[in-house]
C-alpha positions in Angstrom: 59.4 50.4 -247.7 58.8 51.0 -243.9 59.1 48.7 -241.2 59.4 45.4 -240.7 55.7 43.7 -240.1 56.1 40.5 -238.0 53.1 37.7 -238.4 53.0 34.4 -236.6 51.8 32.0 -240.3 51.7 33.7 -243.8 50.1 31.6 -246.2 51.5 32.5 -249.9 48.0 32.6 -252.1 44.6 34.0 -252.0 42.5 31.2 -253.7 39.7 29.3 -252.3 43.0 27.1 -250.1 44.7 30.2 -248.7 40.9 30.9 -247.9 40.5 27.7 -246.6 43.7 28.2 -244.7 42.7 31.7 -243.0 39.3 30.2 -242.2 39.8 27.0 -239.9 43.6 28.9 -238.9 41.7 31.8 -237.4 39.1 29.7 -236.2 41.4 27.6 -233.9 43.2 31.2 -232.7 46.0 31.0 -235.0 47.5 34.5 -236.4 47.3 34.2 -240.0 48.2 36.6 -242.8 47.0 35.7 -246.0 49.6 38.1 -249.1 47.7 37.8 -252.4 49.5 39.0 -255.8 46.1 40.4 -257.2 42.8 39.9 -256.1 41.2 37.0 -254.4 40.2 33.7 -256.4 42.0 35.5 -259.5 43.6 32.3 -260.6 42.0 29.3 -260.5 39.5 29.7 -258.4 37.3 32.2 -260.5 38.1 29.8 -264.0 36.7 26.3 -262.6 33.7 24.7 -262.1 32.2 24.7 -258.5 31.9 21.2 -257.5 32.5 18.9 -254.2 33.0 15.7 -255.9 33.7 12.5 -254.9 32.5 10.5 -257.8 35.7 11.6 -259.7 38.1 10.1 -257.4 39.9 6.7 -257.3 38.1 4.6 -254.7 39.7 4.2 -250.9 41.9 7.4 -249.9 41.3 9.9 -252.1 37.1 9.7 -252.3 37.6 8.9 -248.3 39.0 12.6 -248.6 36.8 14.2 -250.9 33.9 12.7 -248.5 35.1 14.5 -245.2 35.6 17.6 -247.5 31.8 17.0 -248.5 30.9 16.9 -244.7 33.0 19.9 -244.1 31.4 22.1 -246.7 27.7 21.0 -245.7 29.0 22.5 -242.3 30.3 25.5 -243.8 27.0 26.2 -245.0 25.5 26.6 -241.6 28.2 28.2 -240.2 29.6 31.2 -242.3 28.2 34.4 -242.9 27.9 34.5 -246.7 26.2 32.1 -248.0 28.1 31.0 -251.4 24.8 28.5 -253.4 25.3 25.1 -252.1 23.1 22.6 -253.5 23.5 19.3 -252.4 21.9 16.9 -256.1 24.3 14.5 -256.1 26.0 13.6 -259.7 26.3 11.2 -262.3 28.8 9.8 -264.9 27.4 8.5 -267.9 28.0 5.3 -270.5 28.2 5.6 -273.4 28.9 1.7 -274.7 29.2 -1.6 -272.5 32.8 -1.8 -271.8 32.6 1.5 -269.9 29.3 0.0 -268.1 31.2 -2.6 -266.7 34.4 -0.6 -265.5 31.5 1.5 -263.7 29.9 -1.7 -262.0 33.3 -2.1 -261.2 33.9 0.9 -259.9 31.2 2.0 -258.5 31.4 -1.4 -256.2 34.5 -0.3 -255.0 33.0 3.1 -254.0 30.8 0.9 -252.0 32.9 -1.2 -250.1 35.0 2.0 -248.8 31.7 3.5 -247.5 30.3 5.8 -249.9 27.3 6.2 -251.4 26.8 5.2 -255.6 24.7 3.4 -257.5 24.0 2.0 -260.5 21.7 3.9 -263.2 20.3 2.0 -266.5 18.9 3.5 -269.6 15.3 4.3 -267.9 16.7 6.4 -265.2 18.5 8.8 -267.3 15.4 9.0 -269.7 13.7 10.2 -266.2 17.1 12.5 -265.3 15.9 14.3 -268.4 14.9 14.0 -271.9 17.9 15.4 -273.8 20.6 12.4 -273.6 20.7 11.0 -276.4 18.6 7.9 -276.6 21.7 4.9 -277.2 23.5 5.2 -274.1 23.5 2.7 -271.6 23.0 3.7 -268.5 25.8 5.2 -265.9 26.1 5.4 -262.2 25.5 8.0 -259.5 27.0 9.4 -255.9 24.5 10.8 -254.1 26.8 13.1 -251.7 28.0 15.2 -254.4 27.1 19.0 -254.0 27.9 22.0 -255.7 28.8 25.8 -255.0 30.0 29.1 -256.4 33.7 28.9 -255.9 34.1 32.1 -255.9 31.5 32.7 -253.2 32.7 30.2 -251.3 36.2 31.9 -251.1 35.3 35.3 -250.4 32.6 33.7 -248.0 35.6 32.1 -246.1 38.1 35.1 -245.9 35.2 37.4 -245.0 34.7 34.9 -242.0 38.1 34.7 -241.6 39.0 38.4 -240.9 36.2 38.5 -238.6 38.3 35.8 -236.9 41.2 37.8 -236.8 43.1 36.9 -240.0 44.6 39.7 -242.1 44.0 39.7 -246.6 46.2 41.6 -248.5 45.2 41.6 -252.1 48.1 43.2 -255.0 50.8 42.2 -252.4 53.5 39.9 -254.6 55.8 38.5 -253.1 59.4 38.9 -255.2 61.7 36.9 -252.2 61.5 34.6 -249.3 64.2 33.4 -247.1 64.9 31.6 -244.3 66.8 33.6 -241.5 69.5 31.9 -239.3 66.8 32.8 -236.2 64.8 30.0 -238.1 62.2 32.8 -239.0 61.1 33.7 -242.7 62.0 36.8 -244.4 59.3 37.6 -247.1 59.8 40.2 -249.4 56.6 42.1 -251.3 56.1 44.1 -253.3 54.3 46.5 -250.5 57.0 45.8 -247.7 58.7 43.0 -246.1 57.4 40.6 -243.4 59.0 38.1 -241.0 56.9 34.8 -240.0 57.7 32.2 -238.0 55.6 29.6 -240.1 54.8 29.8 -244.0 52.2 27.7 -246.1 52.8 27.7 -249.7 48.8 27.8 -251.3 50.2 29.6 -254.4 48.3 27.1 -256.7 50.4 27.3 -260.2 52.6 29.5 -258.9 53.4 27.1 -256.1 56.9 26.1 -257.8 57.8 29.7 -258.0 57.8 29.7 -254.0 59.2 26.8 -253.5 62.5 27.5 -255.9 62.8 30.9 -253.6 63.5 28.6 -250.4 65.4 25.8 -252.6 62.1 23.6 -252.7 61.2 21.8 -256.1 57.8 21.7 -256.3 57.0 19.1 -258.7 53.4 20.7 -260.0 52.6 21.9 -263.8 49.5 24.3 -265.0 47.4 21.8 -267.1 45.2 23.9 -269.0 41.5 23.6 -269.3 38.5 25.2 -271.0 34.6 25.9 -270.6 31.5 26.5 -272.2 29.2 28.8 -271.0 25.7 28.5 -272.2 22.2 30.0 -271.7 19.4 27.2 -270.1 16.5 28.2 -272.1 15.7 24.9 -271.1 15.9 22.4 -267.9 18.4 20.3 -269.5 19.7 18.8 -266.6 19.1 19.6 -262.9 22.8 18.2 -261.5 26.4 17.4 -262.7 26.6 15.2 -265.5 30.0 13.9 -266.7 30.9 10.9 -269.1 32.3 7.7 -268.0 35.4 8.7 -269.9 36.0 11.8 -267.7 37.7 9.6 -265.4 40.1 8.0 -267.8 41.2 11.0 -269.4 41.7 12.0 -266.0 43.9 9.0 -265.1 45.3 8.6 -268.5 43.7 5.5 -269.8 42.5 4.9 -273.3 39.4 5.8 -274.8 37.4 5.2 -277.9 37.2 8.7 -279.2 38.4 10.3 -282.4 42.2 11.4 -282.5 41.5 15.5 -281.5 39.6 14.5 -278.6 41.8 11.9 -277.8 44.7 14.8 -278.2 42.9 17.5 -275.6 41.8 15.6 -273.8 38.1 16.3 -274.7 35.1 14.4 -271.9 31.3 15.9 -271.6 31.4 17.7 -267.9 28.0 19.7 -267.5 26.8 21.7 -264.8 23.6 23.8 -264.5 24.8 26.9 -262.0 21.7 28.8 -260.0 21.9 31.9 -262.8 20.3 29.0 -264.9 23.3 28.9 -267.2 25.2 26.0 -267.9 28.7 25.0 -267.6 30.3 22.5 -270.4 33.5 21.2 -270.5 36.1 19.5 -270.0 39.7 19.9 -271.5 43.2 18.8 -270.3 46.1 20.1 -272.0 50.2 20.9 -271.3 50.7 24.3 -272.6 52.5 26.2 -270.0 50.9 28.8 -268.1 49.0 30.2 -271.5 44.9 30.6 -270.7 43.9 32.2 -273.9 41.0 30.6 -275.0 42.1 27.7 -278.6 38.6 27.2 -280.8 39.9 24.5 -281.6 39.3 23.3 -278.7 36.1 24.2 -278.1 34.6 22.9 -281.2 35.7 19.7 -280.1 33.8 20.5 -276.3 30.9 21.6 -278.1 30.7 18.5 -280.6 31.5 16.1 -277.2 28.9 17.6 -276.0 26.5 17.0 -278.1 26.9 13.7 -278.7 25.6 13.3 -274.9 23.0 15.9 -275.8 22.3 16.2 -279.2 18.9 18.9 -278.7 21.3 21.3 -277.0 23.3 22.3 -280.4 20.9 25.0 -281.3 21.1 27.1 -277.9 23.0 29.8 -277.5 26.6 30.3 -275.7 28.0 33.1 -273.5 31.1 32.8 -273.8 34.1 30.9 -273.5 37.0 30.4 -271.0 40.2 28.2 -270.0 42.0 28.2 -266.3 45.2 26.5 -265.2 45.0 23.6 -262.9 47.9 22.8 -260.6 48.7 19.1 -261.6 50.9 16.7 -260.2 52.1 13.3 -261.6 49.8 10.9 -259.3 46.8 13.1 -258.9 47.1 13.8 -255.1 48.2 17.3 -253.6 50.5 17.9 -251.2 49.1 19.0 -248.5 52.7 18.8 -246.6 55.5 19.8 -244.1 58.4 20.4 -245.4 61.5 18.3 -244.2 64.7 20.3 -245.3 62.8 23.9 -244.7 61.5 23.5 -241.1 58.3 25.4 -240.3 57.7 25.2 -244.1 54.1 23.9 -245.5 52.4 23.1 -249.1 49.0 23.4 -250.2 48.9 23.5 -253.8 48.6 20.7 -256.7 45.0 20.3 -256.3 44.6 19.7 -260.4 40.9 19.6 -260.8 39.9 19.1 -257.2 40.7 22.3 -255.7 37.2 23.5 -254.9 36.4 19.4 -253.7 39.3 19.1 -251.6 39.8 22.9 -250.4 38.1 22.8 -247.1 39.6 19.5 -245.4 43.0 20.7 -247.1 42.1 24.1 -244.6 41.5 21.9 -241.9 44.4 19.8 -242.2 47.0 22.7 -242.6 45.4 24.1 -240.0 45.7 21.0 -237.6 49.2 20.7 -239.1 50.1 24.0 -237.8 48.9 23.8 -234.1 50.4 20.2 -233.9 46.9 17.7 -233.2 46.1 15.3 -235.0 45.1 15.4 -238.9 41.2 14.4 -239.3 42.9 12.4 -242.5 45.6 10.3 -242.8 48.6 12.4 -244.5 50.9 9.9 -245.5 49.5 9.8 -249.8 49.9 13.7 -249.8 53.4 13.8 -248.6 56.1 16.1 -250.1 58.9 13.7 -249.8 57.0 11.1 -251.7 57.9 12.1 -255.1 61.6 11.9 -254.2 60.9 8.2 -252.6 60.1 7.1 -256.6 63.5 8.1 -257.7 65.1 5.0 -258.8 69.2 5.3 -259.2 
């Protein structure tokens, strides 16, 4: 296989997280090499929607981190050469009953006191938003700072600029073995030769546990499947991202008043217009291993849920459906951290449905860790060892 190639920093994973690390790292003068087992953005980054949201984040640390990421993406829209369909229309959550309105009100108050731009919406506001909404919706809430991107293009755009800044990107290079040598360096065997590196970042998303295992690190991430329907927009149903308030409840595991199968599949309305004049409709949440086959039952329930909120879209054309896997962690926060037991090994994974939202801040924080700089946000809640502290003997 030829000679061993030495690198300073090797990032495993060519999705949006790897792209952000490569961009911010090379911009800060680090020598970065990214290894991706197939093509760039071929995993979760190409099977998702493209929102940079704070609206669905827990008030406090979680929403603050998203706000910081939104600010970085706003800067990226000016500094990256390849445009990535960045728009900044804000987003809304809609409520279908009195209980949800009360919960939404609390949510808004908490977010506002955490410094975010949130406000309540009434029935009239919803009517002004879209004439396609069901008449019996109670109202909702809005987050002004939410933006949207094409996740595929943002990934490519960051990689493109990273390469210009000196990063090396290798696709079709699967890591088959990773070990820490007595010299303190890492030895990385791949399907295209062997590398050594001073530092390794595991940004492999749903595959992060497999990379962790190679160096004896248990990464507590599981794949959580989600499905999306792509429909053609014959009329302007809406101009920005809409979710039902119940989406938060299904994300964080609370109880909703919905039928059994909607609950079982974790189905909740997510509506997103794209720049190409289509719209995406989701969403579902299921644990079914690494299977990305579309389950038609789930598709049916997603469509049914969408017409609850938008009765008039029932006759619009479905173009395709697809499923992706979200890297889930038990507390819904990513792991962006060093690993005490394996010095110079870092993890940047476990973002569940927030990888696009949090990619920029993740890339920046990992760059700061690699450069031994003070991080842009507190990283205590993101530490790898937070999962160990929970073990009660």
